[in-house]
N, C-alpha and C positions, 0 to 999 in steps of 0.2 A: 454474725456471719463470719465464717472462717475462709481463709484463702489458702491456696496450695503453694508449697515451696516448689519453685520452678526447677530447682536443681534435680530433685529426685522424685517429685510427684507426691511425696508424703507430707502430712501436715507438720509444719515446723513447730517447735515447742512454744514459740511466742504467740502463735495464732490465738489460742484460747485466752491468753492474758490480754491481748489487744482487744479481743471481742468483749471481755468483761469491762475493760476501760471504756470502750465505745458505748457500753450500756450503763455507764455512770459510776463504775467502781473505781474510786480514787486509789484504793490500796493496790489495785492491779498494776498501777504504774510503778509502784515500789518494787514489785516482782520483776517488771521489765528492766528496771535499773539494775537489780541484782544479777539478772541474766546477762546483761551487756556491759556492765561497768568495767570489768577487766579488759574486755575486748576493745572497747572504745579507747580506754587509756593506752593500751598497747599500740593501737593504730595511730594515736596522736604522737607517741614516741617514735613510731616508724616515720611519720611525716616530718616532725620537727627535731628529732634527736632527743637526747635526755634533757628535756625542757623542765625547768623548775616550776613552771606554771601549768604543767600537764594536768594536774588534778583540778585546778580551776577551770581549765579548758574543757575537761570532761563534764564538769558541772554545767558549764555553758551549753555544751552539746545536749545534755538532757533537758535543760530548760527549753531549748529550741524544739526538741522532739516533743516535749509535753505540749507546747503551744501549737504545734502543727499536726499532731498525731490524728486528730479528729478529721483532718482534711486529707490524710494519707489515702491516695487513690488505689493502692494495692496493685499497681501496674507492674511492680517489681517486688522482690522479696523484701521483708522488713530490714534485713541486714544490709542489703544493697542501699536502701534509702537512708538508713542510719549512718552508714559510712560516708555517703554523699553529704549529709548534714555536717558530719565531723570535718570533712575536707573544707567545707565552706567556713566553718568556725576557725579553723587553722589559718585559712587565707585572710580572714578579717583581722585576726590577731597580728599577723605579719604586717598587714597594712597599717595597723594602729602603731606598730613599732617603727614605722617608716622604712620597712624592709620589703617593699613591693617586689615580688618575684614570681616567676611562673614555676610553681612547684613541680608539676609533672610533665610539662610539655617541652622542657628544654632538652638539649642534646646531652649525650653522655660525655663527661669530661674525663680525659685520661688522667688528669691530675687528681681527680677525686678517687680514682681507683688506686693510684699510687699511695695516696694518704691512707686508704683502706688497708692496703698491704702492709704499710708501715705500722699500723695500729695492732696487727696480729702478732702474738708471740712467735719468736723465732724457732728454727728447727732444733735447737739445743734442749728444748723442754722435754721432760719425761711425760709421755702422753698416755695416761690411763683414761678410762671412760669419762671421768669427771673433767679431766683436762681437755679431752677431745671436744666435749660439749662447750667448754669455755672458749676454745679456739674458734669453733663454728659461730658461737654467739658474737664474739668479738668481730669476726669477719662480716657478719650480717649487719651489726650495729655501725660498722665503719663505712658501709656502702652509702652512696648518695640516696636522698629520699625517694627518687623515682624508682630505684631498685628495691629499696626496703619495702615500699608500699605494695608493689606488684607481688613480691615474694610472700608478704603477709597475707594478702587477699587471696592469692592462688593456693599457696601451700598450706597455710594454717586455716583459713576460712573456707577454702574449697569453692570460691566463687568462680563462675565461668568467665571466659574472656569478655563476653558481652556484658556481664554484670560489672566486671572491673572497669570496662570502658565507661559505663554509666557513673560509677563511683568517682573515678579520677577525671572524668570529662575529657577523655582522649579517644581517638579512633581505635577500633579493635586491632587493626594492624600494628598500631603503636604499642598496644598492650603486649602483643606477641613478641615484638622486637625487644621491648623492655624486659620481659621475662627471660627471653633467650640471653640477653646481655647480662642480666643479673646472675643467671646460673653460670654463665661463662666466667664472669668476674669472680664469683665465689670459688669456682673450681681452680682458677688461676691463683687465688690467694691461699686456698686451703691445701692443695696438693703438695706444694713445696714443704709445708709444715708437717702434714700428716703422712705424706707418702702416697703414691698412686694407688696402693692396695686399699686405702681407706675410702 
């Protein structure tokens, strides 16, 4: 049985793979891992920053997905569900480290944005295309997790506000404000470096 991608009404590429897994094909799960491993790894880095345990955490995510996939009710897209599993694994790891924190529901800290600005190369750099990309990447990586996560899910994964709300376990209105603040923060960091025409 296949389900529809709620974003565009077309069948998502993982549907057939999940269907085969549900019908007993263990090799189908390896295909699902191949399809999502880089995306899950990138989301972990968005949430936790450049964490040396990111690969181990990605493996833990796929263990959780494997154990739970047969009970996946398909009330949302697989990607929404998989990112919610990833969020929970990241939260559990932080608790295990004794660093209990509210990853996505805290307020924006102006200090975090100042740190982000300080981490980006200054306006003296010669900025060709490669350098421009490096500046943008540095700006995104320097943002707080609440900003990086909404940017990744909205701009790269093309999830709707409602789906991001489910992934991050925050209200839709908070998703909108986080995305607005993330874009404003990026513009404030990047424009002085690249110039307004960029």
